[in-house]
C-alpha positions, 0 to 999 in steps of 0.5 A, spaced: 479 523 531 485 528 531 490 522 533 495 520 528 493 515 522 497 509 522 498 508 514 503 503 513 506 502 505 507 495 502 512 495 496 510 489 492 515 486 488 522 482 490 525 483 483 532 485 483 533 492 479 526 494 481 524 501 480 518 501 484 523 502 490 524 509 488 516 511 488 515 507 495 521 510 498 519 517 496 512 517 498 514 514 505 518 521 505 512 525 503 507 521 508 512 523 513 512 530 512 505 530 514 503 531 522 497 527 521 500 520 518 505 515 522 508 510 516 513 505 515 515 501 509 514 494 508 518 490 503 515 484 500 523 482 499 524 482 506 518 476 508 521 470 508 515 466 505 515 458 505 515 455 499 509 450 501 504 455 505 502 462 504 495 462 508 493 465 514 495 459 518 503 462 518 501 469 519 504 468 526 511 467 523 510 475 521 508 478 527 511 485 525 506 485 519 500 482 523 501 487 528 502 493 523 496 491 520 492 490 526 494 497 528 493 500 521 488 505 519 489 504 512 494 501 507 498 504 501 500 498 496 506 500 491 506 495 485 509 494 479 505 492 473 507 485 470 504 483 464 497 486 466 498 483 473 501 484 480 507 480 483 506 473 486 510 475 492 505 481 493 499 476 493 502 472 498 504 477 503 497 480 503 494 473 503 497 472 510 492 476 513 484 477 512 480 479 518 485 484 520 484 488 513 476 489 514 474 496 513 480 499 512 482 504 507 487 502 501 490 506 496 494 504 490 500 506 487 501 503 480 508 503 477 510 501 470 516 502 465 510 504 460 506 509 459 500 507 463 503 507 470 500 501 472 493 502 471 492 495 469 495 492 475 491 497 480 484 495 476 486 487 477 487 489 484 481 492 486 477 485 486 482 482 490 482 488 495 475 488 496 475 480 498 480 482 503 475 487 506 479 493 504 475 499 502 479 502 495 480 510 495 478 513 489 484 517 487 490 512 485 497 515 484 501 512 477 508 512 475 509 511 468 516 510 465 518 510 472 525 509 469 525 516 467 522 519 473 528 518 478 535 519 478 540 513 481 539 515 488 532 515 488 531 523 487 524 525 484 525 529 477 518 531 476 515 536 481 508 535 478 508 528 482 508 532 489 501 535 487 499 528 485 501 525 491 498 530 496 491 529 493 492 522 493 494 522 501 488 527 502 483 522 500 487 516 503 487 520 510 479 522 509 477 515 508 482 512 513 479 517 518 472 516 517 473 508 517 477 509 523 471 512 526 466 507 523 470 501 526 470 505 533 462 507 533 458 503 528 456 496 531 459 490 526 460 483 526 467 484 524 469 488 530 468 487 537 
């Protein structure tokens, strides 16, 4: 139970001039400060997805992602809200895998230019995450009006997010530990 938790972060948009990159990088920095967490940032913009196939049949074309999720204890998804939904590139990357996610925690970071901080995108992702076998944390992290929260170099301008991020990570760590113990110690048809 004392081994480091492997908690990769997935940045879920490939748009140019995306502001979501700032919360994603900042959160990775916060996670790296915690001795119980090992993390790495994955960016959907770096996945060369084919135009004609997005299914699990091509998961071996993305071995770093596949292996990271196999070894992961949980996952953080940083996603902007586009028209009350999530980006297609994020869904395409998540759909590369299935059984690799089962009984692992997922925590959502919502990002928006408006006042809601991506709450609606998180609500729309919960059923999809459940279908993937992920266990959604109770605490989300929301970045409303993201364009006002970071400077041009990505430095956070509002220290209140440090406390919010700490609570967000505390729950993710707890759920990831519990689920890791369960996968290792409680028989399931999903785990060998």
